[in-house]
C-alpha positions as CSV (number, residue, x, y, z in Angstrom):
1,M,-29.4,-9.5,95.7
2,R,-26.0,-12.3,96.3
3,K,-24.2,-11.4,99.3
4,E,-20.2,-12.8,99.5
5,G,-18.5,-12.0,102.0
6,T,-19.1,-7.9,101.9
7,I,-19.4,-7.9,98.3
8,V,-23.1,-7.1,97.1
9,R,-23.9,-8.1,93.5
10,Y,-27.1,-6.7,91.8
11,T,-28.3,-8.3,88.6
12,A,-28.7,-5.4,85.9
13,E,-33.0,-5.5,86.6
14,E,-32.2,-4.8,90.9
15,V,-29.8,-2.3,89.6
16,E,-32.5,-0.4,87.2
17,E,-35.3,-0.7,89.8
18,M,-32.6,0.6,92.4
19,R,-31.9,3.6,89.9
20,R,-35.9,4.5,89.7
21,R,-36.4,5.0,93.1
22,G,-33.3,7.0,93.0
23,E,-30.9,4.6,95.5
24,G,-27.6,4.3,95.3
25,K,-26.9,7.7,93.9
26,S,-24.4,9.8,96.5
27,N,-24.9,13.0,98.2
28,L,-22.3,15.2,97.5
29,E,-23.8,18.2,99.0
30,A,-24.2,16.2,102.3
31,V,-20.3,15.0,101.7
32,R,-19.1,18.5,101.1
33,A,-21.2,19.6,104.2
34,L,-19.2,17.8,106.6
35,T,-17.0,19.2,108.7
36,E,-13.1,17.6,108.7
37,E,-14.1,16.5,112.4
38,E,-17.5,14.4,111.0
39,L,-15.4,13.3,107.9
40,E,-12.9,11.6,110.3
41,A,-15.6,10.0,112.4
42,S,-17.3,8.9,109.6
43,I,-14.3,6.2,108.7
44,D,-14.2,3.3,110.0
45,Y,-10.8,2.6,110.5
46,E,-11.3,-1.0,111.8
47,D,-12.6,-2.4,108.7
48,E,-11.0,-0.5,106.0
49,G,-7.3,-0.2,107.9
50,Y,-5.2,3.1,108.3
51,P,-3.8,4.6,105.7
52,D,0.0,3.7,105.1
53,W,1.4,7.0,104.2
54,S,5.2,5.4,103.8
55,T,4.1,3.5,100.6
56,L,3.1,6.8,99.0
57,N,4.7,7.4,95.5
58,T,4.5,10.7,94.4
59,E,6.7,10.3,91.2
60,L,4.9,10.6,87.7
61,P,5.8,7.5,85.8
62,G,7.5,7.4,82.8
63,A,7.0,6.9,79.2
64,S,5.6,3.2,78.8
65,V,6.7,1.1,76.1
66,S,5.3,-1.6,74.3
67,F,6.5,-5.0,73.4
68,S,6.4,-9.1,73.0
69,M,7.7,-10.9,76.4
70,S,7.5,-14.4,77.0
71,Y,6.2,-16.1,80.3
72,D,5.7,-19.0,82.0
73,T,2.3,-20.3,81.5
74,D,1.6,-20.7,85.4
75,V,3.0,-17.2,85.9
76,L,0.9,-15.6,83.2
77,A,-2.4,-17.4,84.8
78,W,-1.2,-16.6,88.1
79,F,-1.6,-12.5,87.3
80,Q,-4.3,-12.6,85.0
81,A,-6.5,-14.4,87.6
82,L,-6.2,-11.4,90.1
83,G,-8.6,-9.8,87.3
84,P,-7.9,-6.5,85.2
85,G,-5.0,-4.5,85.6
86,Y,-3.2,-7.5,85.9
87,Q,-0.4,-5.8,83.6
88,I,0.1,-3.0,85.7
89,K,1.0,-5.4,88.9
90,M,3.0,-7.3,86.6
91,N,5.1,-4.2,85.6
92,E,5.2,-2.7,90.1
93,V,6.3,-6.8,90.5
94,L,9.4,-6.0,88.0
95,R,9.4,-2.3,89.3
96,S,9.9,-3.7,92.9
97,Y,12.3,-6.4,91.9
98,V,14.8,-3.5,90.4
99,R,14.3,-1.4,93.1
100,A,15.6,-4.0,95.1
101,H,18.6,-4.7,92.8
102,T,19.3,-1.2,92.0
103,K,19.9,-0.3,96.1
104,K,22.0,-3.2,96.5
105,T,24.5,-2.8,93.3
106,A,24.4,1.0,94.4
């Protein structure tokens, strides 16, 4: 096991041994049995932060369109360094730009 900050990494062998011992499985029955008060008390807001409901978006996403687009290599490399889902993050940045400029011109 290797620990980096709050992230813990296991080798495949360690994970297999944990499975054999029955570790790492969620006890959903125990979670379902919690009262609302017990569940609320179990959340570590200092560590996890408080939910920001002001950013909640209940709109369904529109249809996506695939097309080819050119980016500067440094811009693309920066987003790719964010890991899987970087294309979604790029779309979110573009969407926020559109919203900001739509408000100014509307």
